[in-house]
C-alpha positions in Angstrom: 0.0 0.0 -0.1 1.3 3.4 -1.1 1.6 5.8 1.9 1.8 9.6 1.5 4.6 11.2 3.5 3.2 12.5 6.9 3.6 16.4 6.8 1.7 18.0 9.6 2.4 21.5 8.3 2.3 20.6 4.6 1.9 23.4 2.2 -1.6 24.7 1.8 -2.9 22.4 4.5 -4.8 24.1 7.4 -5.4 21.4 10.0 -7.1 23.7 12.5 -9.6 24.7 9.8 -10.1 21.0 8.9 -10.7 20.0 12.5 -13.0 22.9 13.0 -15.3 22.0 10.1 -15.3 18.4 11.2 -16.3 19.4 14.7 -19.1 21.6 13.6 -20.7 18.6 11.9 -21.3 16.9 15.3 -21.4 13.7 13.5 -18.1 12.2 14.6 -16.2 9.6 12.6 -19.5 7.8 12.0 -20.7 10.7 10.1 -17.7 10.7 8.0 -18.3 7.0 7.1 -22.0 7.7 6.4 -20.9 10.5 4.0 -19.3 7.9 1.8 -15.6 8.7 2.4 -13.1 6.2 0.9 -10.0 8.2 1.9 -9.3 9.5 5.6 -9.2 13.3 6.2 -5.5 14.3 6.8 -6.3 15.0 10.5 -6.9 11.4 11.0 -3.8 10.0 9.5 -0.8 9.1 11.9 2.8 9.5 11.2 4.0 6.2 9.4 6.6 5.4 12.1 3.8 5.1 14.7 1.7 2.9 12.6 1.7 -0.9 13.5 1.5 -2.2 10.0 4.1 0.2 8.6 6.8 0.6 11.5 9.5 -1.8 11.7 11.5 -3.1 14.8 14.3 -0.9 14.0 13.6 2.6 15.4 10.1 1.8 16.3 8.9 2.2 19.9 8.0 -1.6 20.1 8.1 -4.5 17.9 5.2 -5.9 16.2 2.3 -8.0 17.6 3.5 -11.3 19.2 1.4 -14.4 19.9 4.0 -15.7 22.4 2.4 -14.1 25.3 -1.2 -14.2 26.7 -3.0 -11.9 29.0 -3.7 -13.5 32.2 -7.3 -14.9 32.7 -8.5 -14.9 36.2 -11.5 -17.1 37.3 -13.3 -15.1 40.1 -15.6 -18.2 41.3 -14.9 -18.9 45.0 -13.4 -15.5 45.7 -15.3 -15.2 49.0 -14.4 -18.6 50.2 -12.0 -21.6 49.2 -10.1 -19.7 46.3 -9.7 -16.4 47.7 -5.9 -16.7 48.4 -5.4 -18.3 44.9 -7.2 -15.3 43.3 -5.3 -12.7 45.3 -2.2 -14.3 44.1 -3.0 -14.2 40.5 -4.3 -10.6 40.8 -0.9 -9.7 42.5 1.2 -11.2 39.8 -0.9 -9.9 36.8 -0.8 -6.5 38.3 2.8 -6.5 38.8 3.9 -7.9 35.6 1.2 -7.1 33.1 -1.0 -4.3 34.5 -3.9 -6.1 32.7 -6.1 -9.3 33.4 -9.2 -10.7 32.1 -12.0 -11.7 34.6 -14.5 -14.6 34.1 -17.2 -15.6 36.7 -17.0 -12.0 37.9 -20.6 -11.7 38.8 -21.9 -9.3 36.0 -24.6 -11.3 34.0 -23.7 -11.9 30.4 -27.1 -10.7 29.2 -26.5 -7.3 31.1 -23.2 -6.9 29.1 -24.6 -8.0 25.9 -27.5 -5.4 26.3 -25.0 -2.7 27.2 -23.0 -3.2 23.9 -26.1 -3.4 21.9 -27.5 0.0 23.1 -24.1 1.6 22.7 -24.3 0.6 18.9 -27.9 1.9 18.8 -26.9 5.3 20.2 -24.1 5.8 17.8 -26.0 4.6 14.8 -28.9 7.1 15.3 -29.3 9.9 12.8 -26.7 12.7 13.3 -29.8 15.2 14.0 -30.6 13.0 17.1 -27.0 12.4 18.4 -25.9 16.0 17.9 -28.2 17.2 20.9 -25.9 15.3 23.2 -22.5 16.6 21.6 -20.3 18.6 24.0 -16.7 19.1 25.0 -17.6 20.6 28.4 -16.2 18.2 31.0 -18.8 19.5 33.5 -21.7 18.0 31.4 -22.2 14.5 32.9 -23.6 12.9 29.9 -22.1 13.9 26.6 -21.1 12.6 23.2 -18.0 13.6 21.3 -15.3 12.4 19.0 -11.8 12.2 20.4 -11.5 13.9 23.8 -8.1 15.3 22.6 -9.2 16.3 19.3 -8.2 20.0 19.6 -4.8 19.2 20.9 -3.7 15.9 19.2 -1.5 16.0 16.2 -3.4 13.1 14.8 -7.1 12.1 15.8 -8.2 8.5 16.2 -11.2 6.7 14.5 -13.7 6.6 17.2 -16.6 8.2 18.7 -17.6 8.3 22.4 -20.6 8.9 24.8 -19.6 9.2 28.4 -21.5 8.8 31.6 -19.7 10.8 34.3 -20.5 9.7 37.9 -17.6 11.8 39.6 -20.3 13.9 41.5 -22.3 10.9 42.5 -25.2 8.8 40.9 -27.0 10.2 38.0 -30.7 10.4 37.3 -31.5 7.8 34.5 -33.7 10.5 33.1 -30.4 12.3 32.1 -29.4 9.5 29.8 -30.4 9.1 26.1 -33.6 7.2 26.0 -32.3 4.5 23.7 -29.7 3.3 26.4 -31.3 4.4 29.7 -32.4 1.0 31.0 -29.1 -1.0 30.0 -26.9 1.7 31.4 -28.6 1.7 34.7 -28.4 -2.1 35.0 -24.8 -2.2 33.9 -23.5 0.4 36.2 -25.3 -1.1 39.1 -23.5 -4.4 38.5 -20.2 -2.7 37.9 -20.3 -0.9 41.1 -20.7 -4.1 43.0 -17.6 -5.6 41.1 -15.8 -2.5 41.9 -16.2 -3.0 45.7 -15.0 -6.7 45.2 -11.9 -5.6 43.2 -11.1 -3.0 45.8 -10.9 -5.7 48.5 -9.0 -8.1 46.4 -6.5 -5.4 45.3 -5.9 -4.3 48.8 -5.1 -7.7 50.0 -2.9 -8.4 47.0 -0.9 -5.4 48.2 -0.6 -7.1 51.8 -3.1 -4.6 53.3 -6.4 -5.0 55.0 -9.3 -5.8 52.7 -11.0 -2.3 53.1 -7.7 -0.4 52.8 -8.4 1.1 49.3 -11.9 1.9 50.2 -10.9 3.6 53.5 -8.7 6.0 51.5 -11.2 6.6 48.8 -8.9 5.4 46.2 -11.8 3.8 44.1 -14.4 6.5 45.0 -16.0 7.6 41.8 -16.3 6.5 38.2 -16.6 7.6 34.6 -18.0 5.3 31.8 -16.8 5.8 28.4 -18.8 3.9 25.8 -16.7 3.8 22.6 -17.8 3.2 19.0 -15.3 2.3 16.3 -17.0 2.2 12.9 -15.4 0.1 10.1 -12.5 2.2 8.8 -11.9 2.5 5.0 -8.0 2.9 5.6 -7.2 1.3 8.9 -3.5 1.1 8.2 -3.3 4.8 8.4 -5.0 5.6 11.8 -5.8 3.9 15.2 -8.9 3.4 17.1 -6.9 4.6 20.1 -3.4 5.8 20.2 -0.9 4.2 22.6 -1.6 5.4 26.0 -2.2 4.4 29.8 -5.3 5.3 31.7 -5.2 8.1 34.2 -7.6 6.3 36.6 -6.9 4.0 39.6 -8.5 1.1 37.8 -10.4 0.5 34.4 -13.0 -2.3 34.0 -13.5 -2.8 30.3 -16.2 -4.5 28.5 -15.3 -5.3 24.9 -17.3 -7.0 22.0 -16.0 -10.0 20.1 -14.3 -8.0 17.2 -10.8 -7.5 18.9 -8.3 -4.9 18.1 -7.2 -4.1 21.8 -3.5 -4.5 22.4 -1.2 -4.1 25.4 2.5 -3.4 25.5 4.3 -6.3 27.3 8.1 -6.8 27.3 8.3 -4.1 24.4 5.9 -6.1 22.2 2.3 -5.7 21.4 0.1 -8.4 22.6 -3.6 -9.1 21.5 -6.2 -9.1 24.3 -8.4 -11.6 22.5 -12.1 -11.0 23.2 -13.8 -13.7 25.4 -17.5 -13.6 25.4 -18.7 -13.0 29.0 -15.3 -11.8 30.2 -14.4 -8.3 31.5 -10.8 -6.8 31.2 -9.3 -5.0 34.2 -6.2 -2.8 33.9 -4.1 -0.9 36.5 -4.4 2.9 36.1 -1.7 5.6 36.5 -3.1 6.6 40.0 -2.8 3.1 41.1 0.9 2.9 40.1 1.4 6.2 41.8 0.0 5.3 45.2 1.7 1.7 45.2 5.0 3.3 44.5 5.4 1.3 41.2 4.5 -2.1 42.7 1.3 -2.2 40.5 1.9 -1.2 36.9 -0.1 1.1 34.6 0.8 -0.3 31.3 0.3 1.3 27.8 -2.3 -0.1 25.4 -4.0 0.7 22.1 -6.8 -0.1 19.7 -6.2 -0.9 16.2 -8.6 0.3 13.5 -10.1 -2.2 11.4 -12.1 -2.8 8.1 -14.4 -5.0 10.2 -17.0 -3.1 12.4 -18.4 -1.5 14.1 -16.4 -2.4 17.3 -18.0 -1.4 20.6 -16.4 -1.2 24.2 -17.4 0.1 27.4 -14.5 1.5 29.7 -15.5 2.3 33.2 -12.5 4.4 34.7 -12.5 4.3 38.6 -11.0 7.4 40.2 -9.8 8.4 43.6 -11.6 11.1 45.6 -11.4 14.6 44.5 -11.4 15.7 48.1 -7.8 15.1 49.0 -4.3 14.5 47.6 -2.6 11.2 47.2 1.0 10.0 47.7 2.7 6.6 47.7 1.1 4.5 50.6 3.3 4.5 53.7 3.2 0.8 54.1 4.6 0.2 50.5 7.7 2.7 51.1 10.7 2.3 53.2 14.3 3.6 53.5 15.2 1.2 50.8 12.2 1.9 48.6 11.5 5.6 49.2 8.5 7.4 47.7 8.9 8.0 43.9 6.1 10.4 43.4 5.0 13.8 44.8 1.6 14.2 46.6 -0.9 14.7 43.8 -4.5 15.7 43.5 -6.6 13.8 40.7 -7.6 17.1 39.1 -4.0 18.1 38.7 -3.2 14.8 37.2 -6.3 14.9 34.7 -5.4 18.4 33.9 -1.9 17.4 32.7 -3.2 14.2 31.2 -5.7 16.0 29.1 -3.4 19.0 28.1 -1.0 16.7 26.4 -3.5 14.4 24.8 -2.9 10.9 23.8 0.4 11.5 22.3 2.0 8.3 22.9 3.8 9.2 26.2 2.9 8.5 29.8 1.8 11.3 32.1 3.3 9.5 35.2 6.9 10.5 34.8 5.9 14.2 35.1 4.7 13.6 38.8 7.9 11.7 39.9 10.0 13.3 42.7 
């Protein structure tokens, strides 16, 4: 496939103008597809050296995908009784070495998960005139639809649209949700909150702390649920569904459909997180790495664009309380292992994270001592 040279400031090209015109449509990348495009607009094309199908091991950030590794799969059955110590050990190992694990028998009914994915597709496949009423880039709007959270700062945008349900200030009235997904979202978040409490206990114990420790410091206090939609892409070799990044949260619980495309960076190689119907993916976020003083790892991941679609996923980001600052947990530091991060407020972390966009680099180093 012939690839045109990537030239961000090419002659006669006005990226700001192209992005502004796209943003004003409020149609997202789904709107582009519906318009019949066969070539990607320039603002969606990534530099060749970052593209997985075009970059090589020499000079690239990571080698190509490998099938030599498999993301850990943890069976949560028996977590309350006979298998608890075994599950805690598996969570500890996965959190220290992978930063990711898949969960089965986690307690969220499969029918609830399937319904959630179904309504996310329904929302994004509504006519633009219906969806645009929800379009906003105001972070204070708890339910909003947009294309690329970093569209205005990123050098290259990603091939995905999103609707977010932001619970950082507490529960939302379901009447505030789009009608098409009201019931499914209400049921899904109810189950995810129960799973959050289970994971909070198990993660605490896997750190060698009391089961209520992370809850007591409000490390997993609030959540924001980002429901992503990745339409079939006409030129998937030139863009991403999501650029290489790590999550700013304490923990992310991800529901993905069976199409695939999610990859995690492990030992400098990209590894597919193969979809398993009925499974949920958990990944350690930057803030968890910060408070555990690097014991648990927030690992970079990405989503490939594909000709097959649409792909749908639901990422529930679990955040610490906004009421106080956090630093590495005393019990996890010592003279031999001193604190590696400065005391940080989640709003400061998110402010920096958003200002740089998904640029392929981690935000954590900025907060090191």
